[in-house]
C-alpha positions in Angstrom: 110.2 93.2 104.6 110.1 90.0 106.7 106.8 88.9 108.2 106.9 87.5 111.7 104.0 85.3 112.9 103.4 83.7 116.2 100.7 81.5 117.6 98.8 84.7 118.5 98.1 85.5 114.9 97.1 82.0 113.9 93.4 81.9 113.1 93.0 78.4 111.6 94.0 75.0 112.9 96.7 72.9 111.3 95.4 69.8 109.5 97.4 66.9 111.0 96.2 64.6 108.1 97.3 67.0 105.4 100.6 68.8 106.0 100.2 70.7 102.8 96.9 72.2 103.9 97.1 76.0 104.3 96.9 77.8 107.6 95.6 81.3 108.1 97.1 84.1 110.0 95.6 87.5 110.9 98.0 90.1 109.7 95.8 93.2 110.3 92.8 94.3 112.3 90.3 96.8 111.2 90.4 100.0 113.4 87.8 102.5 112.2 88.5 103.2 108.6 92.1 101.8 108.8 93.6 98.4 108.7 96.2 98.2 111.5 99.2 96.0 110.8 100.9 95.5 114.2 104.6 96.4 114.3 105.7 92.9 115.4 104.1 91.3 112.3 105.9 93.6 109.8 109.1 93.8 111.8 108.7 97.5 112.3 109.1 99.8 115.3 105.7 101.4 114.8 102.2 100.1 113.9 101.2 100.6 110.2 97.7 101.9 109.4 96.4 101.7 105.8 93.1 103.4 104.9 90.3 101.1 103.8 90.1 102.8 100.4 93.7 101.7 99.5 93.8 98.3 97.7 95.9 95.9 99.8 98.1 94.5 97.0 101.5 93.0 97.2 103.0 96.0 95.4 102.0 98.2 98.3 104.3 96.2 100.6 107.0 94.9 98.3 107.7 96.8 95.1 110.0 96.0 92.3 113.4 94.7 93.2 112.0 93.5 96.6 112.1 96.9 98.1 109.7 97.9 100.9 109.3 101.5 101.7 107.7 101.0 105.1 111.0 100.2 107.0 112.5 103.3 105.5 109.5 105.4 106.7 109.6 103.7 110.0 113.1 104.7 110.7 112.2 108.4 110.1 109.2 108.6 112.4 108.5 108.4 116.1 104.9 107.1 116.0 102.5 105.0 114.0 102.5 105.3 110.2 99.2 106.2 108.5 98.7 105.9 104.8 95.7 107.5 103.2 92.5 108.7 104.8 91.9 111.8 106.9 94.2 111.2 109.9 96.1 114.4 110.6 99.4 112.6 110.4 98.6 110.4 107.4 100.7 110.3 104.3 98.3 111.2 101.5 97.7 108.2 99.2 99.0 110.0 96.1 102.2 111.1 97.9 102.7 107.5 99.0 102.4 106.1 95.4 104.8 108.8 94.2 107.2 107.8 96.9 107.0 104.2 95.8 107.7 105.1 92.2 110.8 107.1 93.2 112.3 104.7 95.6 111.7 101.4 93.8 111.1 102.1 90.2 107.4 101.0 90.6 105.1 102.2 87.9 
């Protein structure tokens, strides 16, 4: 899943004296009990909301064999994707982890 950043997501300044210095980008904003990942950052058609109780680890976004389940889900839905929490349209966390296991061999 390619990430796409623009100047709008940049939250730190580039160090002109040290070209190897890291820069920081904002990839998500907290909205209530969810972290909202804007669709343009994740190259999706819909925004992605992940509940605050879910650990934001790499394996959530890119599982084994470099497979991401979010683009697959995105193609099947017509509105924002919610994972975990109590939103009426949310994919329950346990169901999401099971889906990752089946699709990518994640354990």
